[in-house]
N, C-alpha and C positions, 0 to 999 in steps of 0.2 A: 489289698490292694490302697495303692497311692490315689488319693485325690489328684485329678487332673487340676495342673495350676492353670487358669486364664493369663494370659498376655496382658500388662497394665492397659494398653491401648484398644484391646477388643472389649475390655471392661468398661472403658471410658466411653465406646461406641454406644454398648453396650446400655448402659446407664442415661446415656441421653436417647434409645431408643433407635439409631439410626443402624443401618449394616456395618458389621463391621471390615467387611472388603469393601473398598471404592473401584464398581465396577469399569467406571469412567478411566481410572487410573492406571489399571489393572490392561485397559485396555492399548491405553497411550503407550503404556510401557512394552505391550506387546508389541505394537508399530513401530516401536522405536530399535524392537532386538531386530525386526524384521529388516528394517532400513538398513542397521548395520551390517544385518548379512548380506542383503543387497549390495551393498557400497564394497563390501569386502569380497564379494564374487566378482564387482565389476573392477576393479583394483587389479585384481589376476588375472582375469580375462585381458582386461589391455596390456599386459605384461604379456602373457601370452601371445596377442596378436604381434605385439612391437617385435619380440622375439622373432617370429612366422617373418614380419617381412626382411628381415635382417637376415636369418638364416635363406631365402631365396636370393635375396640380392648377393649375399655372399657366396652361394653357390655359384651362380651364374660368371662371378669375377673370377671363382678361384678356377674354373670348368674352363673357361675362355683361357685367361694369363696359363692357366698349367698346360693347357694343349698347345699354346704359343711357345713353352719351355719347353715340352715333347720334341716339340717339331725342330727346336732350334738342336738338341742335343740329336736327336736320328741324322740329321744332315751330316752332323761330322762324324757320327758312325757309319751310315752306309758307305756302298761305293760310289766311286763317280758316275759309273754307268746308269745309275737309277735317277741322276740330274743331266742327260742327256736330249738335245732339242724332243724328241718324240714323247719320251716319259713326262718331261717336264710341261708339254703342250698341252698332253690329257690329263695331268695334275691339275693346271691352269682352269680349263673347260667344265672340269668338275668343282674349282672352286667356285667359279660364276656360277653354275648350276644353283649351289646351295645360298649363296649369296643371294643369287637373287627369291630365292625360297623364302631365307632366313629374313630378307628386308622386308620382305611383302605382309608374312605371317606377325612380325614384330608393329608396320606401320599399322596392319587389321586391327592389332590387339589395344595398340596404343589410341586408334580412334573409336574403338568400341567402347573403350573405357572412360573415354572423355566425353561421349555423347551419355553415357550413362548418367557420367557427373552431372553434364549440363542439363539432362532429362530429371535428373532429382530438384536439383534447382530452381526447373521451371515452375516443375509441380509445387514445389516448396511458395515460390512465388503466387500461383494461381489459387493454391488454396489460402493464402494469406485474404486477397482480394475477394475471395468469396468469405471469407470471415466477415468482413467491415462490411462487405453488402449483407450478409443476414444478418448484423447486430444493427444495422440502419433500418432494415426492415422491421425488426422486433421494437424499436423505437418509436418506430411511424404507429406502433400495432397499440401502443399503451403501457399502461401500469399492469395488464394482465399479465404482459411478455416480461415481466420483471425477474420474475425466476429462471425464466429459460432463459433470458441475456446475463445473469450473474453465473450462471453454469457454463455459459458457451466462453465468458473471462475468466473462468477457473480453469477451464479446458485448456484456454489457448495460453492462460500463464506458465500453468505445469508444461506444457509440450517448448514455451522457451527457454522454462529453466532447466531443461533437460537439453535443449539443442547448446545453450548457450555455457552447459554447466560441463561435466567429465566427455571426452567423447566415446565411452564406451558405456555410460547410463542413455547417451541418443542412441548407438547402434541397438539395445537391446533394447529400448523402450517403443521403436520401429521392428525389429525382427520377431520380437515375442507379443506385439500388437496388444501394451498393457492401457493405450488411453484408448482404444476402439472400443470398450466398455460405457468409457465419460460420454463419448461422442454419442455412443446410441443413444444415451439416457440421454441426452442433452436434447436429440432430433425426437426424444417420444414427447418431452414435455415441450416441445413447437406443436407435435401433433394434436395435443391435448389442449391447446390453447381454446378457449372460447369464441366462438365466433359468431354474433348477433347481427351483425349488417352487413351488407354487402363490400363495403371497404375495407371490412374485418378477414371475410369472408377473400378476399380477392389476396389481403396483405399472409395470411396465413398458408394460403394454395404456392405464395412466393417462399415465403420460409420453408413450406414442407422441402419444397424443390431443393432451395441453399443448400437446409441441411442434409437431403439426401446425397446432394452432390460434394459437400465435404465429407460425409462416411468414403465415398466411393473413391474419392482423390485419396484418402487417407489409406486404404484397404491396399490401392494400387501402391501407393509407393512403399507398404510392408511388403509386399511382393516381391515386387524390383528387390528391393536390400536384401530378401533370403537368397537370392539367385546368386551364383559365385561364377569365379572365372572355372573354366575347362582344366585342373591342372595338368593332368594328362599331355594336354595340347603344350600347357608352355614348359612339359619335362621335353617334349621332342623337340623344341625351338631352342632350348638352351642345349640340345644336342647338336643341334645343325650349325651351330653357333661356336661347338668347340669341333667340330671336323673345320670349319671356315678358318680358326686360327690355327690349329695343327697345319692347316695348307699354308698360312700367312710364313710361320716358323721353319717348315720344310723349305720352300724354297725362295728363304731370303736369306743372304751371310749373315751370320751373329755378331754384333757391336753394339754400342752404349744407345745409340739415336734406335738402331730397330727394338730394342727392349723398350727404350722410353711409349715409341709410337705404341707398341702390342700392349703396355700398362696402361697407357690411356685409353686404349681401344677397347677393354676388357673393364675399365672402369667406365666409361660410356654405355657399355651392354648394358653392366649392372644398373647403373642409374637408371635405365629407360623399363628396366624390371621394377624397379623400387616404384616410379611413377605407377605404373599399373599396376602395381597390387596394391599402392595407395587409393587410384583414383576408385578403383575398383568395391571401396567402402567409405563412402563419402562423408558415414557422419563419427570413424575415426580417424586416430591419425594427424597428421600435420595437415593433409589438403584437405578440410571437410567443407561440407556447405555450410555457408553462413545464416545465422540465426537475424539478421538486419528485416527480413521481410516479416517475423512475427513480430520483430519489437515495434516495426511501422506501425503493423495493423493493432498493437496494443494501444499506441499513441493514438491511434486515432476511433479507439472502441468508444461509447460514450458521449459522440459529440452527438 
């Protein structure tokens, strides 16, 4: 059998008495590979969500404008007795009922998603205020709170980088609860602070309370982000809008002005659906929650 030849690098390491592989270097490479895989996953996931928004908007536009064109064609094909006074009045009554239902549901969806977006913004602002308060309490505590204070700043910096970075990274960060272990570890450091005087015990109690509120707010934001729109509800709304545009085309003489008006109406409804889909995911897409509260918190920390 041939003797196994060792690499020059391994020989040099053995000659110096050190280990052949560098464990820390291997761990860094493994972390880089995991980061690269997460980055690729975030990239493709963001593309899928962007395509999803475009599909919903295009489906709404095609359904509405296509139904209007079908109505215009049917008006030419159907006999004239279908458009006499009584059939026309019944059709307009049904259109009024469907228009009322569609307007109420569309307004409800827009108001609901806007309220969700505003809630996430307010909770992020509240979280930033609590972070600054906890940092100041730890600063008053003294040098013993240095590790907890440094861990708090590291967690906030990581959260700010995610929110200010790629949209999908911020969404995955909240939806998967990736920062929860770091926040909980920070809370454990706060709880482990030594308290020798009454003032330190009071400060530790305040710090533990603020740390608990930070963890609760973070988990609440994560649970709210995981909730999604009721898409069967949205599909029923698209069906109502299509029926409404079908009636518009059926009871309106065809000309360029009518077609242009129906086109603008379909574009308006499709844009409303796009806004609903955008605001239902406040950490992705074009309409995102601003990371300014965390940036202001970082500027005030350590003072």
